[in-house]
BAMI-926695 format. One line per 3 residues: number of its first residue (from 1); for each residue x, y, z of C-alpha. Coordinates in nm, 4 decimals. Example, Ala and Ser with C-alpha at 12.3 -4.5 7.8 and 13.67 -1.06 7.14 Angstrom:
2
1	1.2300/-0.4500/0.7800; 1.3670/-0.1060/0.7140
end
This chain:
439
1	-2.1048/-1.6725/-0.7877; -2.1953/-1.9902/-0.9960; -2.1500/-2.3411/-0.8990
4	-1.8129/-2.3543/-1.1204; -1.6808/-2.0515/-0.9721; -1.4853/-2.3070/-0.7459
7	-1.3327/-2.4631/-1.0576; -1.2247/-2.1046/-1.2163; -0.8841/-1.9395/-1.1049
10	-0.8198/-1.5589/-1.0996; -0.4493/-1.4632/-1.1417; -0.4161/-1.0578/-1.0265
13	-0.0855/-0.9165/-1.1917; 0.0475/-0.6435/-1.0532; -0.1183/-0.2659/-1.0260
16	-0.4155/-0.4147/-1.2332; -0.5916/-0.6305/-0.9742; -0.9626/-0.7185/-1.0345
19	-1.2476/-0.7914/-0.7492; -1.4126/-1.0749/-0.7417; -1.6903/-0.9369/-0.8846
22	-1.5058/-0.8603/-1.2251; -1.4996/-1.1759/-1.3844; -1.1998/-1.2007/-1.6356
25	-0.9867/-1.4491/-1.8382; -0.6632/-1.5342/-1.6185; -0.3591/-1.4050/-1.6694
28	-0.1039/-1.7084/-1.7579; 0.1195/-1.7983/-1.5072; 0.4666/-1.7043/-1.4451
31	0.7733/-1.9346/-1.5525; 0.8792/-2.1097/-1.2119; 1.1703/-2.3020/-1.1633
34	1.0955/-2.6334/-1.0631; 0.9941/-2.7566/-0.6750; 1.2391/-2.9197/-0.4762
37	1.0776/-3.1767/-0.3015; 1.2623/-3.3437/0.0902; 1.2176/-3.7008/0.0942
40	0.8895/-3.7504/0.2005; 0.8101/-3.6007/-0.1344; 0.6332/-3.2514/-0.0195
43	0.7556/-2.9265/-0.0972; 1.0897/-2.7580/0.0827; 0.9948/-2.4825/0.3097
46	1.2222/-2.3025/0.1057; 1.1921/-2.4075/-0.2818; 0.8875/-2.2878/-0.3540
49	0.9433/-2.0811/-0.6428; 0.9204/-1.6521/-0.6418; 1.1072/-1.6305/-0.9776
52	1.1067/-1.3968/-1.2713; 0.9464/-1.0581/-1.1928; 0.6652/-1.1637/-0.9632
55	0.6126/-1.3512/-0.6333; 0.3304/-1.5521/-0.6596; 0.0993/-1.5722/-0.3132
58	-0.2381/-1.7187/-0.3008; -0.5469/-1.6516/-0.1626; -0.8433/-1.8578/-0.0213
61	-1.2254/-1.7692/0.0587; -1.5782/-1.8888/-0.0245; -1.6673/-1.7136/-0.3561
64	-1.9708/-1.9409/-0.3291; -2.2066/-2.1157/-0.1107; -2.3405/-2.0357/0.2580
67	-1.9841/-1.8630/0.3526; -1.9608/-1.6692/0.1117; -2.1626/-1.3784/0.2278
70	-1.9029/-1.2914/0.4718; -1.5952/-1.4061/0.2232; -1.6124/-1.2402/-0.0857
73	-1.5478/-0.9366/0.0640; -1.1857/-1.0503/0.2234; -1.0852/-1.1159/-0.1153
76	-1.1443/-0.7704/-0.2334; -0.9432/-0.6450/0.0737; -0.6949/-0.8396/0.0360
79	-0.6276/-0.7608/-0.3431; -0.6774/-0.3978/-0.2411; -0.3488/-0.4369/0.0049
82	-0.1556/-0.6476/-0.3055; -0.2298/-0.3719/-0.5589; -0.0829/-0.0668/-0.3086
85	0.1847/-0.2900/-0.2495; 0.2789/-0.3582/-0.6361; 0.2236/0.0529/-0.7072
88	0.4673/0.1283/-0.4287; 0.7221/-0.1196/-0.6080; 0.6186/-0.4271/-0.4913
91	0.8649/-0.6657/-0.2611; 1.1912/-0.7067/-0.3308; 1.1640/-0.5269/-0.6692
94	0.9002/-0.7740/-0.8091; 0.4971/-0.7423/-0.8357; 0.2935/-0.9482/-0.6076
97	0.0955/-1.1758/-0.8339; -0.2329/-1.3493/-0.6384; -0.4227/-1.6528/-0.7725
100	-0.7666/-1.6976/-0.6115; -0.9056/-2.0205/-0.5648; -1.2684/-2.0847/-0.3888
103	-1.2949/-2.2885/-0.1290; -1.6747/-2.2819/-0.2003; -1.7535/-2.3204/0.2091
106	-1.6739/-2.6914/0.2179; -1.3661/-2.8227/0.4310; -1.2154/-3.0599/0.2054
109	-1.2509/-2.8301/-0.0745; -1.0597/-2.5836/0.1166; -0.7717/-2.8580/0.1797
112	-0.7586/-2.9626/-0.1672; -0.7034/-2.5649/-0.3104; -0.4534/-2.5457/-0.0107
115	-0.2361/-2.8210/-0.1992; -0.2997/-2.7008/-0.5120; -0.1875/-2.3504/-0.4061
118	0.1282/-2.4721/-0.2762; 0.2300/-2.7569/-0.4754; 0.0928/-2.6517/-0.8384
121	0.1132/-2.2969/-0.8450; 0.4094/-2.2465/-0.6145; 0.3265/-1.9926/-0.4008
124	0.4856/-1.8423/-0.0710; 0.2063/-1.7821/0.1463; -0.1530/-1.8011/0.1558
127	-0.4238/-1.5759/0.2575; -0.7702/-1.7413/0.3482; -1.0070/-1.8769/0.5473
130	-1.3048/-1.7545/0.7483; -1.4200/-2.0003/0.9274; -1.2409/-2.2250/1.2155
133	-1.3687/-2.5130/1.0225; -1.1717/-2.4667/0.6902; -0.8575/-2.3279/0.9177
136	-0.8821/-2.6941/1.0974; -0.9170/-2.9099/0.7291; -0.6291/-2.7069/0.6063
139	-0.3844/-2.6999/0.9195; -0.2707/-3.0407/0.8540; -0.1939/-2.9499/0.4845
142	0.0404/-2.6131/0.5924; 0.1965/-2.7819/0.9043; 0.3410/-3.1154/0.6899
145	0.4720/-2.9118/0.3888; 0.5919/-2.6597/0.6519; 0.4251/-2.3437/0.4877
148	0.2308/-2.0090/0.5764; -0.1322/-1.9686/0.5996; -0.2259/-1.5805/0.7363
151	-0.5844/-1.6415/0.8576; -0.7170/-1.3132/0.8791; -1.0764/-1.3800/1.0969
154	-1.1626/-1.3639/1.4820; -1.1286/-1.7184/1.6086; -1.1765/-1.9586/1.9483
157	-0.8088/-1.9768/2.0150; -0.6639/-2.2773/2.1779; -0.4289/-2.3143/1.8564
160	-0.1032/-2.2091/1.8127; 0.0634/-2.3524/1.4949; 0.4514/-2.2297/1.3394
163	0.2683/-2.2063/1.0378; -0.0334/-1.9992/1.0730; -0.0482/-1.6460/1.1339
166	-0.3704/-1.5026/1.3063; -0.4559/-1.1743/1.1672; -0.8108/-1.1754/1.3833
169	-0.8674/-1.1516/1.7642; -0.7834/-1.4010/2.0156; -1.0681/-1.4504/2.2849
172	-0.9353/-1.1939/2.5146; -0.9413/-0.9091/2.2052; -1.3020/-1.0521/2.1460
175	-1.5014/-1.2357/2.2918; -1.4055/-1.1866/2.7299; -1.3986/-0.8333/2.6961
178	-1.7413/-0.8684/2.5321; -1.8931/-1.0800/2.7887; -1.7509/-0.8096/3.0560
181	-1.8991/-0.5382/2.8753; -2.2763/-0.7730/2.8511; -2.2136/-0.8169/3.2429
184	-2.1712/-0.4603/3.3120; -2.4294/-0.2692/3.0889; -2.6754/-0.5677/3.0007
187	-2.7864/-0.8336/3.2181; -2.6553/-1.1490/3.3757; -2.8578/-1.4372/3.2485
190	-2.7152/-1.5299/2.8401; -2.8860/-1.7427/2.5745; -2.5844/-1.9022/2.4013
193	-2.6614/-1.9603/2.0408; -2.4613/-2.0227/1.7049; -2.3207/-2.2358/1.4359
196	-2.2580/-2.6176/1.4845; -1.9320/-2.6351/1.4304; -1.5567/-2.5971/1.6085
199	-1.5617/-2.2204/1.6903; -1.9488/-2.1265/1.8717; -1.8729/-2.4614/2.0564
202	-1.5584/-2.3881/2.1748; -1.6480/-2.0020/2.2203; -1.9140/-2.0976/2.4424
205	-1.7115/-2.3076/2.5653; -1.4920/-2.0202/2.7385; -1.7859/-1.7905/2.7870
208	-1.9337/-2.0464/3.0079; -1.6497/-2.0655/3.2127; -1.6000/-1.6840/3.2423
211	-1.9536/-1.6533/3.3457; -1.9134/-1.9096/3.6110; -1.6148/-1.7206/3.7498
214	-1.7869/-1.3737/3.6909; -2.1434/-1.4215/3.8545; -2.3318/-1.4384/3.5146
217	-2.5571/-1.7067/3.4121; -2.5871/-1.9513/3.1570; -2.9663/-2.0119/3.0778
220	-3.0133/-2.1803/2.7399; -2.8031/-2.2882/2.4624; -2.8509/-2.4246/2.0932
223	-2.6960/-2.4528/1.7786; -2.7477/-2.4378/1.4063; -2.5781/-2.6657/1.1550
226	-2.4007/-2.3871/0.9079; -2.6260/-2.2672/0.6176; -2.9543/-2.4053/0.8472
229	-3.2155/-2.1319/0.8154; -3.4756/-2.3143/1.0585; -3.4480/-2.0961/1.3329
232	-3.7864/-2.0700/1.4874; -3.7383/-2.3619/1.7735; -3.4501/-2.1481/1.8596
235	-3.6629/-1.7912/1.8809; -3.9002/-2.0657/2.0934; -3.6613/-2.1714/2.3583
238	-3.4840/-1.8007/2.3638; -3.8696/-1.6958/2.4708; -3.8968/-1.9697/2.7520
241	-3.5723/-1.9168/2.8921; -3.5939/-1.5700/2.9205; -3.9474/-1.4764/2.9495
244	-3.8853/-1.1350/3.0678; -3.5606/-1.0332/2.8079; -3.2333/-1.1304/2.8466
247	-2.9059/-1.1269/2.6812; -2.8606/-1.3754/2.3351; -2.4887/-1.4247/2.2751
250	-2.5061/-1.4709/1.9154; -2.2057/-1.7021/1.6901; -2.3818/-1.7549/1.4265
253	-2.1921/-1.7710/1.0667; -2.2977/-1.7272/0.7198; -2.6445/-1.6909/0.5949
256	-2.7894/-1.8211/0.9276; -2.8322/-1.4963/1.0295; -3.0389/-1.3097/0.8316
259	-3.3344/-1.5700/0.9282; -3.2120/-1.5346/1.3086; -3.2338/-1.1612/1.2852
262	-3.5660/-1.0693/1.0537; -3.7441/-1.3895/1.2977; -3.6103/-1.2185/1.5873
265	-3.7628/-0.8941/1.5172; -4.1060/-1.1070/1.4455; -4.1155/-1.2910/1.6996
268	-4.0812/-0.9806/1.9233; -3.7849/-1.0023/2.0657; -3.6623/-0.6831/1.9893
271	-3.3336/-0.4987/2.1009; -3.4440/-0.3099/2.3900; -3.5498/-0.6120/2.5828
274	-3.3141/-0.9375/2.4071; -3.0301/-0.7098/2.2908; -2.7409/-0.9664/2.1341
277	-2.4022/-0.9502/2.0460; -2.2824/-1.1166/1.7521; -1.9205/-1.2275/1.6838
280	-1.9365/-1.2918/1.3230; -2.1562/-0.9893/1.1880; -2.0022/-0.6813/1.0850
283	-2.0939/-0.4190/0.8361; -2.1228/-0.6512/0.5356; -2.3428/-0.8936/0.6866
286	-2.5565/-0.5583/0.8207; -2.5853/-0.4211/0.4801; -2.6934/-0.7952/0.3791
289	-2.9594/-0.8934/0.6129; -3.0999/-0.5065/0.6123; -3.0063/-0.2739/0.9060
292	-3.3938/-0.2576/1.0070; -3.3547/-0.5674/1.1564; -3.0482/-0.5477/1.3702
295	-3.0748/-0.1652/1.4833; -3.0068/-0.1345/1.8455; -2.8399/-0.4686/1.8692
298	-2.4494/-0.5074/1.9240; -2.1331/-0.6784/1.7594; -1.7654/-0.6836/1.8989
301	-1.4569/-0.6348/1.6806; -1.1064/-0.4922/1.6584; -1.2269/-0.2355/1.3464
304	-1.5177/-0.0895/1.2783; -1.5739/0.1474/0.9697; -1.6858/0.4185/1.1119
307	-1.3163/0.4137/1.3262; -1.1613/0.7957/1.3251; -0.8407/0.7801/1.2570
310	-0.5834/0.9053/0.9457; -0.5489/0.4889/0.8477; -0.9276/0.4274/0.8496
313	-0.9862/0.7281/0.6419; -0.7252/0.6578/0.3726; -0.8509/0.2719/0.3940
316	-1.1659/0.3370/0.3498; -1.1354/0.5708/0.0706; -0.9063/0.3503/-0.1205
319	-1.1978/0.0917/-0.1010; -1.4386/0.3091/-0.2076; -1.2228/0.3631/-0.5062
322	-1.1758/0.0568/-0.6595; -1.4794/-0.1313/-0.5822; -1.7478/0.1647/-0.5129
325	-1.8689/0.4257/-0.3416; -2.1276/0.1924/-0.1880; -1.9198/-0.1093/-0.0619
328	-1.8644/-0.1147/0.2875; -1.5129/-0.2203/0.5003; -1.5064/-0.4877/0.7966
331	-1.2998/-0.6279/1.0673; -1.2432/-0.9708/0.8545; -1.1765/-0.7540/0.5743
334	-0.9037/-0.5235/0.7676; -0.7049/-0.8009/0.8894; -0.6919/-0.9994/0.5339
337	-0.5718/-0.5983/0.4462; -0.2810/-0.6254/0.7537; -0.2235/-0.9831/0.6494
340	-0.0604/-0.8398/0.3250; 0.1147/-0.5866/0.4251; 0.2852/-0.7601/0.7347
343	0.3694/-1.0345/0.4919; 0.5866/-0.7445/0.2403; 0.7387/-0.6490/0.5757
346	0.8810/-0.9707/0.6811; 0.9369/-1.0655/0.3215; 1.1651/-0.7145/0.2692
349	1.3407/-0.7866/0.6122; 1.3836/-1.1543/0.4938; 1.5627/-1.0451/0.1745
352	1.3752/-1.3361/0.0392; 1.0041/-1.4386/-0.0392; 1.0592/-1.8361/-0.0829
355	1.3059/-1.8874/0.2252; 0.9842/-1.9750/0.4251; 1.1641/-2.0036/0.7526
358	1.3537/-1.6725/0.7181; 0.9573/-1.4841/0.6617; 0.8805/-1.6924/0.9648
361	1.0793/-1.5420/1.1995; 1.1131/-1.1781/1.0280; 0.7577/-1.1589/1.0698
364	0.8084/-1.1464/1.4701; 0.8204/-0.7799/1.5788; 0.6478/-0.6503/1.3052
367	0.4210/-0.3280/1.3309; 0.1901/-0.1760/1.0988; -0.0341/0.1378/1.1091
370	-0.3592/-0.0240/1.0826; -0.6727/0.1603/1.0208; -0.7700/-0.0297/1.3971
373	-0.4525/0.1646/1.4764; -0.1069/0.0602/1.5670; -0.0488/-0.3339/1.5981
376	0.2410/-0.6134/1.6392; 0.2718/-0.9461/1.5211; 0.3555/-1.0899/1.8535
379	0.6092/-1.3938/1.9082; 0.2966/-1.6535/1.9177; 0.2323/-1.5456/1.5795
382	-0.0706/-1.3220/1.6660; -0.1542/-0.9706/1.6354; -0.1796/-0.7167/1.9214
385	-0.5826/-0.5760/1.8475; -0.7495/-0.3136/1.9506; -1.0597/-0.3834/2.1045
388	-1.4109/-0.2261/2.0604; -1.8064/-0.2901/2.1007; -2.0086/-0.1026/1.8319
391	-2.4117/-0.0763/1.8530; -2.5851/-0.1259/1.4857; -2.7070/0.2263/1.3848
394	-3.0056/0.3244/1.0860; -2.7589/0.3994/0.8884; -2.6189/-0.0394/0.8866
397	-2.2675/0.1097/1.0643; -2.1454/0.1018/1.3949; -2.1609/0.3238/1.7118
400	-1.8559/0.2558/1.9169; -1.9639/0.2529/2.2921; -1.6704/0.0843/2.4067
403	-1.2488/0.0788/2.3532; -0.9807/-0.0031/2.4362; -0.7288/0.2499/2.4463
406	-0.4327/0.0931/2.3351; -0.3917/-0.2782/2.1563; -0.4417/-0.5686/2.3692
409	-0.1850/-0.8553/2.3891; -0.3086/-1.2034/2.2406; -0.3751/-1.5409/2.4564
412	-0.4141/-1.8198/2.2256; -0.4274/-2.0492/2.4737; -0.7546/-1.9794/2.6909
415	-0.7607/-1.8330/3.0935; -1.0519/-1.9545/3.1557; -1.0382/-2.3014/3.0493
418	-0.9147/-2.5310/3.3115; -0.7462/-2.7241/3.0549; -0.5213/-2.4350/2.9447
421	-0.5023/-2.2406/3.1719; -0.1478/-2.1031/3.2476; -0.0150/-2.2170/2.9015
424	0.0836/-1.9635/2.6476; 0.3020/-1.9807/2.3047; 0.6744/-1.8264/2.1623
427	0.7786/-1.8759/1.7958; 1.0721/-1.6814/1.9309; 1.2358/-1.9381/2.1695
430	1.2251/-2.3041/2.0123; 1.2203/-2.4370/2.3545; 0.8727/-2.3041/2.4426
433	0.7497/-2.2912/2.0725; 0.3477/-2.3673/2.0408; 0.2782/-2.5028/2.3499
436	0.4276/-2.4032/2.7327; 0.3588/-2.3988/3.0718; 0.5078/-2.0638/3.2274
439	0.6960/-2.1688/3.6081
end
């Protein structure tokens, strides 16, 4: 989509929710009650409008820029969940109205759009962000306004905010189990590759601490600026550090992965000798890069399109029916779909969409029969999640080679890193909150 997309708003109303690929004129926003303000002039957590026949929510993802390759599909999945809820009668007798904004792969833009959604559009919750850089950019907005963000992507942990619900994986639900699996099945020498921002660097700090505790070894570590495709120097370093092969742990994000895997194959770093484990490549990215470049490599997620259960069959069929038979589903999309449903259940329990504190407390303990399996929103504002490792196949799907039988409880504060070992969070108890140390 064009660069001006970040200035354009699409409103999805009722059961007529539309995919981001369909460019339509925005519907007129519903009439809202003027927003009350606190003494500081910021929106009161109970003052956000949910008047008339609709409840407004925001969707904030990159529809343009380097992250659009991954984020556009999250908008689709979020809209699907909204449409399904609206067709079933909505929430508290009202239809959900979604306002979509483009973060444009630019972190200040994410913060600007978050403020707009809260202050101008009067949404009661926002579903959005992919990169930790975008989440960190909007975090002060949501905390200063005491508002609600549902964040749908696996991340590096080391955070537990009262104002965020994390529906993707914490490190102990993705990164740590994938490292354990690699150590047992693929080798003990690791080369770490990532995009140069907070998630890959923090993830690699965790991996290095875990490998040191588990008998593994880091033989190299390198980063690319987000959106950069100059991967030749990194590939040369990998060949030098691992002349006989070894594990590549990949936390590149966005379209940098296209150049990386194509040049990996061109340089002879094939999956049989240089197996990679990715934590930001799912079905959507495999399709965009080309399965011929990724076959035999691995990814760690909580959900794959190939999960075999009734809830996933229903999810995949509904998504394809709405967006096209050639579309695929993936883990962040599923986490975005979960987020809307958990929020809707919390609103029903709270009895009022614009009482954000009541919704926040009502979300704790909510369960949902998700496509990955039954998940629970824990008191840490993180979900219990199933852990799966998949191998890319020739058709662009993942063969699940390892999975947990039950959902794994989240640990936002990492237990391998010395500075956070022993720390936990619990928002059901005001005395504990976002970070406390167990006795």
